[in-house]
C-alpha positions as CSV (number, residue, x, y, z in Angstrom):
1,M,-19.3,19.7,19.2
2,S,-20.6,16.3,18.1
3,A,-22.9,13.9,20.0
4,H,-19.8,11.7,20.4
5,D,-18.1,14.3,22.6
6,D,-20.9,14.2,25.2
7,H,-20.1,10.7,26.6
8,E,-17.1,9.1,28.2
9,H,-14.8,6.9,26.4
10,A,-15.3,3.5,28.0
11,G,-13.5,1.1,25.4
12,P,-9.9,0.2,24.7
13,G,-7.6,3.1,23.5
14,Y,-7.8,6.7,24.0
15,A,-10.7,9.2,24.0
16,S,-9.0,11.7,21.8
17,P,-5.4,12.3,20.2
18,E,-4.7,14.7,23.0
19,V,-5.3,12.0,25.7
20,A,-3.1,9.7,23.6
21,R,-0.3,12.3,23.5
22,Q,-0.3,12.5,27.4
23,Q,0.8,8.9,27.8
24,P,4.1,8.1,29.3
25,P,6.9,7.3,26.9
26,E,7.1,3.8,25.5
27,K,9.5,1.3,27.1
28,F,9.6,-1.3,24.2
29,V,8.4,-1.6,20.8
30,Y,7.2,-4.5,18.5
31,V,9.1,-5.1,15.2
32,A,8.0,-7.5,12.5
33,S,11.2,-9.2,11.7
34,L,11.8,-11.7,8.8
35,Y,14.1,-14.2,7.4
36,E,12.3,-14.5,4.2
37,G,14.6,-13.6,1.3
38,T,17.7,-13.8,3.4
39,G,18.5,-17.5,2.4
40,I,18.2,-18.4,6.0
41,D,15.6,-21.1,6.6
42,R,14.0,-19.9,9.7
43,P,10.5,-18.6,10.7
44,D,9.8,-14.9,10.7
45,F,9.2,-13.5,14.3
46,I,7.9,-10.5,16.2
47,A,10.8,-8.9,18.1
48,V,10.3,-7.1,21.3
49,V,12.9,-4.2,21.4
50,D,13.9,-2.4,24.6
51,V,13.7,1.4,24.0
52,D,14.0,2.5,27.6
53,P,17.2,4.6,28.0
54,S,17.2,3.6,31.9
55,S,17.1,-0.2,31.3
56,S,20.1,-2.3,31.3
57,S,18.9,-3.9,28.2
58,Y,18.3,-0.9,26.2
59,G,18.7,-1.2,22.5
60,Q,18.3,-5.0,22.8
61,I,15.9,-7.5,21.4
62,V,14.5,-9.0,24.5
63,N,12.0,-11.3,23.2
64,R,11.1,-13.2,20.0
65,T,7.8,-14.7,19.1
66,E,8.6,-17.0,16.2
67,M,5.9,-18.1,13.9
68,P,5.1,-21.7,13.4
69,N,6.1,-21.9,9.6
70,V,8.8,-20.7,7.4
71,G,8.2,-18.3,4.5
72,D,5.4,-16.1,5.8
73,E,7.1,-12.6,5.1
74,L,5.6,-10.7,8.0
75,H,4.8,-7.2,6.9
76,H,2.2,-5.2,8.6
77,F,0.1,-6.0,11.7
78,G,-2.4,-4.5,14.0
79,W,-4.7,-5.0,16.9
80,N,-8.0,-6.6,17.9
81,A,-9.2,-3.3,19.5
82,C,-8.1,0.3,19.4
83,S,-9.4,4.0,20.0
84,S,-12.2,3.7,17.4
85,A,-13.8,0.8,19.3
86,C,-14.9,3.2,22.0
87,H,-18.1,1.3,22.8
88,S,-16.3,-2.0,23.0
89,Q,-16.0,-4.2,25.9
90,L,-12.9,-5.9,24.4
91,Q,-9.4,-5.2,25.6
92,R,-6.4,-4.4,23.5
93,D,-4.8,-8.0,24.2
94,T,-4.3,-9.4,20.8
95,M,-2.2,-8.7,17.7
96,I,-3.2,-9.9,14.3
97,V,0.0,-10.5,12.4
98,P,-0.4,-11.4,8.6
99,G,2.0,-13.3,6.3
100,L,1.9,-11.4,3.1
101,R,3.4,-14.4,1.0
102,S,1.7,-17.2,2.9
103,S,-1.7,-15.5,3.5
104,R,-1.7,-16.7,7.1
105,L,-3.1,-14.7,10.0
106,H,-1.4,-15.2,13.2
107,I,-3.4,-14.4,16.3
108,I,-1.0,-13.4,19.1
109,D,-1.9,-13.0,22.7
110,I,-0.1,-10.0,24.3
111,S,-1.6,-10.1,27.8
112,E,1.9,-10.3,28.9
113,P,3.1,-7.4,26.6
114,R,6.7,-8.3,26.8
115,A,6.2,-12.0,26.0
116,P,3.7,-12.3,23.0
117,R,2.3,-15.8,22.5
118,I,0.7,-17.3,19.5
119,K,-2.7,-18.7,20.2
120,N,-4.0,-19.4,16.9
121,V,-3.2,-19.5,13.2
122,I,-5.7,-19.1,10.5
123,E,-4.3,-20.8,7.3
124,G,-4.1,-18.9,4.1
125,E,-5.8,-21.7,2.4
126,E,-8.9,-21.2,4.7
127,I,-9.0,-17.6,3.8
128,K,-8.7,-18.2,0.1
129,E,-11.5,-20.9,0.1
130,K,-13.9,-18.8,2.3
131,L,-13.2,-15.3,0.9
132,G,-11.4,-15.7,-2.3
133,L,-8.7,-13.4,-1.2
134,S,-4.9,-13.7,-0.5
135,A,-1.9,-11.4,0.6
136,P,-3.3,-9.7,3.8
137,H,-1.7,-6.3,4.3
138,T,-3.2,-3.5,6.5
139,V,-5.0,-4.4,9.8
140,H,-7.4,-2.1,11.5
141,C,-9.8,-2.6,14.2
142,M,-13.3,-1.2,13.4
143,P,-16.5,-0.4,15.4
144,G,-18.7,-3.3,15.9
145,D,-16.0,-5.6,17.3
146,I,-14.5,-6.6,13.9
147,V,-11.0,-6.6,12.6
148,T,-10.7,-5.5,8.8
149,I,-7.8,-6.4,6.7
150,S,-6.9,-5.3,3.2
151,M,-6.2,-8.3,0.8
152,L,-4.1,-7.4,-2.1
153,G,-5.0,-10.4,-4.3
154,D,-7.7,-12.9,-5.3
155,A,-7.1,-16.5,-4.3
156,D,-4.7,-17.0,-7.1
157,G,-2.7,-14.0,-6.4
158,N,-4.2,-11.8,-9.2
159,T,-6.5,-8.9,-9.0
160,P,-9.0,-7.7,-7.7
161,G,-8.3,-7.9,-4.0
162,G,-10.7,-6.8,-1.2
163,F,-11.3,-6.8,2.4
164,A,-11.3,-9.7,5.0
165,V,-13.2,-9.3,8.2
166,L,-12.6,-11.3,11.4
167,D,-14.9,-11.4,14.4
168,A,-12.6,-9.5,17.0
169,R,-14.2,-11.7,19.8
170,D,-13.2,-15.2,18.5
171,F,-11.1,-14.3,15.4
172,S,-13.2,-16.5,13.2
173,I,-13.5,-15.5,9.5
174,A,-16.7,-13.5,9.3
175,E,-17.1,-12.2,5.7
176,R,-15.8,-9.8,3.1
177,W,-16.2,-6.3,4.2
178,E,-17.0,-4.6,0.7
179,R,-20.6,-4.6,-0.5
180,D,-20.0,-2.6,-3.7
181,A,-16.4,-2.2,-4.7
182,G,-17.3,-0.4,-7.9
183,G,-14.8,-2.3,-10.2
184,I,-11.7,-1.5,-8.1
185,E,-8.7,-3.4,-9.5
186,F,-5.8,-2.8,-7.0
187,M,-5.8,-2.7,-3.3
188,Y,-3.2,-1.7,-0.8
189,D,-3.6,0.4,2.3
190,F,-6.7,1.8,3.9
191,W,-7.9,4.3,6.7
192,Y,-11.3,5.4,7.7
193,Q,-13.0,8.0,9.8
194,P,-16.4,7.1,11.5
195,R,-17.4,10.7,12.2
196,Q,-17.0,11.4,8.5
197,N,-18.6,8.2,7.3
198,A,-15.7,7.8,5.0
199,L,-12.9,5.3,4.0
200,V,-10.0,5.6,1.6
201,T,-8.0,2.9,-0.2
202,S,-4.8,2.9,-2.2
203,E,-3.1,0.8,-4.6
204,W,0.0,-1.2,-5.2
205,G,-0.3,-4.3,-7.6
206,A,-1.2,-8.0,-7.9
207,P,0.8,-10.1,-5.7
208,N,1.9,-12.0,-8.6
209,T,3.3,-8.7,-10.2
210,F,5.3,-7.6,-7.2
211,K,6.2,-10.8,-5.4
212,D,9.4,-11.6,-7.4
213,G,10.8,-8.0,-7.7
214,F,10.2,-4.8,-9.4
215,N,10.0,-4.7,-13.3
216,P,9.7,-1.2,-14.6
217,A,7.9,-2.3,-17.7
218,D,4.9,-3.4,-15.5
219,V,4.4,0.3,-14.7
220,A,3.8,1.1,-18.4
221,A,1.8,-2.0,-18.9
222,G,-0.7,-0.8,-16.1
223,K,0.2,-3.5,-13.6
224,Y,0.7,-1.0,-10.9
225,G,-1.9,1.4,-9.5
226,R,-2.2,5.3,-9.4
227,K,-5.6,5.8,-8.0
228,L,-7.2,6.7,-4.6
229,H,-10.7,5.2,-3.8
230,F,-13.2,6.9,-1.5
231,W,-15.9,4.9,0.1
232,D,-19.2,5.4,2.1
233,L,-18.2,3.7,5.3
234,E,-21.8,2.5,6.4
235,K,-22.8,1.3,3.0
236,R,-19.4,-0.2,2.4
237,A,-19.6,1.1,-1.1
238,K,-17.0,3.0,-3.3
239,V,-18.4,6.4,-4.1
240,Q,-15.5,8.1,-5.8
241,T,-12.2,7.3,-7.6
242,I,-9.4,9.8,-8.4
243,D,-6.7,8.9,-11.0
244,L,-3.6,10.6,-9.7
245,G,-2.0,10.4,-13.1
246,D,1.9,10.3,-13.6
247,E,2.3,12.3,-10.5
248,G,0.8,9.4,-8.4
249,W,2.3,6.1,-9.5
250,I,1.9,3.4,-6.6
251,P,0.2,5.4,-3.9
252,L,0.9,3.3,-0.9
253,E,0.6,4.6,2.8
254,I,-2.3,6.8,3.8
255,R,-2.3,9.0,6.7
256,W,-5.7,10.7,7.6
257,Q,-5.4,13.5,10.1
258,H,-6.1,12.3,13.7
259,D,-8.6,14.9,14.4
260,P,-12.0,13.1,13.9
261,D,-13.6,16.4,12.4
262,S,-11.0,16.4,9.7
263,A,-11.9,15.2,6.2
264,Q,-8.2,15.4,4.9
265,G,-5.0,13.6,4.9
266,F,-2.0,12.6,2.9
267,V,-0.8,9.7,0.9
268,G,2.7,8.9,-0.5
269,A,3.0,8.2,-4.2
270,T,5.9,5.9,-3.9
271,L,7.3,5.5,-7.5
272,S,6.5,9.2,-8.4
273,S,7.9,10.3,-5.0
274,N,5.3,12.8,-4.2
275,I,3.1,13.5,-1.2
276,I,-0.4,14.1,-2.2
277,R,-3.0,15.7,0.1
278,F,-6.6,14.5,-0.2
279,N,-9.6,16.5,1.2
280,R,-13.4,16.7,0.9
281,D,-15.1,19.9,0.2
282,N,-18.8,20.4,-0.6
283,G,-19.3,16.6,-0.6
284,S,-16.7,15.7,-3.2
285,W,-13.1,14.5,-2.8
286,S,-10.1,16.1,-4.4
287,T,-6.3,15.8,-4.4
288,Q,-3.2,18.1,-4.8
289,K,0.5,17.5,-4.8
290,V,2.1,19.3,-1.8
291,I,5.6,17.8,-1.8
292,D,7.7,16.8,-4.8
293,V,10.9,14.7,-4.2
294,T,13.2,15.4,-7.3
295,N,14.8,12.2,-9.0
296,E,18.7,12.3,-8.6
297,E,21.1,11.3,-11.3
298,L,23.4,8.4,-10.3
299,E,26.1,6.7,-12.5
300,G,25.1,3.1,-13.4
301,W,21.5,3.6,-12.5
302,P,19.5,1.6,-15.2
303,L,16.4,3.6,-15.6
304,E,15.7,6.9,-17.4
305,G,15.2,9.9,-15.4
306,G,17.3,9.2,-12.5
307,V,16.8,7.7,-9.2
308,P,13.4,8.4,-7.5
309,G,13.3,9.0,-3.8
310,L,10.8,6.0,-3.4
311,I,8.5,7.2,-0.7
312,T,7.8,3.9,1.1
313,D,6.3,5.1,4.4
314,L,5.0,8.1,6.1
315,V,3.6,9.0,9.4
316,L,1.6,11.9,10.8
317,S,2.0,13.0,14.4
318,L,-1.0,12.7,16.7
319,D,-1.4,16.6,16.8
320,D,-1.5,16.6,13.0
321,K,1.5,19.1,12.8
322,D,4.5,17.0,11.9
323,L,4.7,14.8,8.8
324,F,7.7,12.3,8.4
325,F,8.4,10.1,5.4
326,S,11.2,8.0,4.2
327,N,13.0,8.0,0.7
328,W,14.0,4.4,0.6
329,L,16.3,4.7,-2.5
330,H,17.6,8.3,-1.7
331,G,18.4,7.5,1.8
332,D,16.8,10.2,3.8
333,V,14.0,10.7,6.4
334,R,12.3,14.1,5.9
335,H,10.3,16.1,8.5
336,Y,7.8,18.7,7.4
337,D,5.7,21.1,9.4
338,V,2.2,20.5,8.1
339,S,0.3,22.8,10.4
340,D,-1.0,24.1,7.0
341,P,-1.6,21.0,5.1
342,T,-1.6,22.8,1.8
343,S,1.8,24.2,2.2
344,P,4.2,21.8,4.0
345,Q,7.5,23.3,5.2
346,L,10.7,21.2,5.4
347,K,12.2,21.3,8.9
348,S,14.5,18.3,9.2
349,Q,16.4,15.9,7.0
350,V,18.4,13.0,8.3
351,W,20.5,10.6,5.9
352,L,20.5,6.8,6.7
353,G,21.9,4.6,4.1
354,G,20.5,4.9,0.6
355,L,22.0,4.8,-2.9
356,L,23.3,8.4,-3.1
357,G,26.1,8.0,-0.7
358,R,25.2,11.0,1.4
359,E,24.6,9.1,4.7
360,G,26.7,9.9,7.7
361,G,26.4,6.5,9.3
362,H,25.5,5.7,12.9
363,P,28.3,5.7,15.6
364,K,27.0,2.4,17.0
365,A,26.8,0.7,13.6
366,P,29.6,-1.7,12.7
367,G,30.2,0.2,9.3
368,P,28.3,2.2,6.7
369,L,24.5,1.8,6.9
370,N,23.0,-0.3,4.0
371,G,19.5,-0.3,2.7
372,G,17.6,3.0,3.2
373,P,15.3,4.2,5.7
374,Q,11.9,2.5,5.2
375,M,9.3,1.7,7.8
376,I,8.9,4.6,10.3
377,Q,6.8,5.3,13.5
378,N,6.2,8.2,15.7
379,S,5.8,8.0,19.4
380,L,2.5,9.1,21.0
381,D,4.0,12.3,22.5
382,G,5.7,13.1,19.0
383,D,9.3,13.2,20.4
384,R,10.7,10.1,18.9
385,V,10.7,8.6,15.3
386,Y,11.7,4.9,14.9
387,V,13.2,3.8,11.6
388,T,13.9,0.3,10.0
389,N,15.3,-0.4,6.6
390,S,13.7,-3.4,5.0
391,L,11.0,-2.9,2.5
392,F,10.0,-6.3,0.8
393,S,12.3,-9.3,0.6
394,T,12.7,-9.5,-3.2
395,W,12.8,-5.7,-3.6
396,D,15.4,-5.6,-0.8
397,N,17.5,-8.2,-2.7
398,Q,17.1,-6.3,-6.1
399,F,18.0,-2.8,-4.9
400,Y,20.3,-3.4,-1.9
401,P,22.0,-6.8,-2.4
402,G,23.4,-8.1,0.8
403,I,21.2,-5.6,2.9
404,K,21.7,-5.9,6.6
405,G,18.9,-5.0,9.0
406,W,18.8,-2.2,11.5
407,L,16.6,-0.2,13.7
408,T,17.5,3.3,14.8
409,R,15.7,6.5,16.2
410,L,15.4,10.2,15.6
411,N,14.7,12.6,18.6
412,R,13.0,16.0,18.8
413,Q,15.5,18.7,19.4
414,S,14.8,21.9,21.5
415,D,14.2,23.9,18.2
416,G,11.5,21.4,17.1
417,T,13.7,19.7,14.5
418,Y,14.7,16.1,14.6
419,A,18.1,14.5,14.7
420,L,19.7,11.1,14.9
421,D,19.9,9.5,18.4
422,P,23.5,8.6,18.6
423,D,22.9,6.1,21.5
424,F,20.2,3.9,20.0
425,F,21.0,1.4,17.3
426,V,19.7,-2.2,16.9
427,D,21.9,-4.3,14.7
428,F,19.5,-7.0,13.5
429,D,22.2,-8.6,11.5
430,E,24.2,-9.3,14.7
431,Q,21.3,-9.6,17.3
432,A,18.8,-11.5,15.2
433,E,21.2,-13.5,13.1
434,G,20.6,-11.9,9.8
435,A,16.9,-11.1,10.1
436,R,15.4,-8.0,8.5
437,P,13.1,-5.6,10.5
438,H,9.9,-4.1,9.0
439,E,6.9,-2.6,10.6
440,I,7.2,-1.0,14.1
441,H,4.3,-0.7,16.7
442,L,4.0,0.7,20.0
443,P,2.4,-1.5,22.7
444,G,-0.4,0.9,23.6
445,G,-1.2,1.8,19.9
446,D,0.3,4.6,17.8
447,C,0.0,7.1,15.1
448,T,-0.7,4.5,12.5
449,T,-3.2,2.3,14.5
450,E,-5.4,4.8,16.4
451,I,-8.5,6.3,14.8
452,F,-10.8,8.4,16.9
453,Q,-14.4,8.9,16.9
C-alpha cells in the first residue's frame, strides 16, 4: 500500500478505478463533430447525444455547441480537472476543445452538462507567439491545477512539437511543459502515471506532412514516426527512447493500465497495424508486439503488401481486462481479453463498414455503412463501447470519398463478448446535415481521461 491510499480522495473524479466502475450508466455523451473537409461552410461543434434507452430522445443529438469560427477541425478534447487532481479544489466543470488545424483552444463551460457554453477562445496565433507551438492534440488535466496539451508542430507546422500548459484555474497560457525533450522530433499522444513518476509520448508526423492527406512516400522519407519516448514526470525530461522499427510505424494512441501501481500499457502502431505492450522492469522500459493484424489483399488497392488494418484507436477498460481497438481500413472492432497483458486473447470481432466488404450493416442505417470504425470509447462499467467513423478530414476524403458520419454502440453479452446494439444508431449525415463525428467522451470522465494516483 502506498501513502496515497491512506487519505480520502477529496478532489474531482474518482478515488480509484473500482469506484469509477460503480458509477451509474451514462445518459448522454459528448462527440466532437466537424464540417471541416465536408465542403459545408459551417463551424464544427460539440454534439450532446442522448444514450439513455428510457429517454424519448434516445439516439438523438439533443444539443449542439457550435464553435465561433469555421475551419477548426475539432479532434480530441478533455477536462480541466479529473481523477489525478485528487488534491485540487477545482470542479470538473470545463472542457478544453482544441482545433487541430486552427490551433485554437475553446474553453467550454459544462456547469449545465447538457448545454455546454463557450466562455473563452484562445487564438492559435497567441499560442504560436507565446509558446512557438501549433496543432493541439491530446488534453490531460495534471496535478498542480494545470492542463497539459500535446502540440504536434512548431509555430510553422513543422517539427518538433511539444507541450502547452494552461493554468486550470483561469485558463491562461502558462508555459511549455517540457524541460528537456532530448531531441524528440515527433509528438502525438501522451499518458502519465504520478505513482510511477513516468510519462510516455507517441509519434505521428509534422502537421505540414499529414494535413493534406497521406503520401506513402513520406514514410520511407522518415516523415512519420515509429518511436516511443519515456519521461521522468517530475523532472519533465525524456529519459529513454525506443525505436519500434518496421513493426511500429505511426504509433498513435497510448493506453496505460489504470491500476496506479502498474508500469505497463499498450500503444497501437497504426500503419504497421500492431498492438505493442510497453513495460518497465528493473528501471528500464521495453516493448513487445502482442497483437499483429495481417494485411489483406484487395483488388485495386494501390500499395504493395495489401490493405493494413490501420489501428487508429484503442481503449482499455477500467479494470484493465478488456482491450478494444478499431481497424479503420479493414472495418472491424476487435475485443481482446488482456488479463494477461503479454498474451491477449481475441474474444469479439464486429464489422462496421471498411474497405473489405465484410460489414453486416446496421438495421437502423439507411444503407451500407461507409467509412470504418475509428474513435471508440468504453463506458465506466465496461458494458458499452461507442464507435464513430471519422479519422481526419483529408484522410477521410482520400480513403472513403463521400463518407457519411455515424455513431453506434456495442454491448457486453452474457458470455462476456460484445455485439452490435441493433437499437442504437446516430446518423450524423441526417441529424447533423453532413457533419462527421470524431472523439467521444462521457460527461463524468472515462477510460481515456481518468488517471489515478
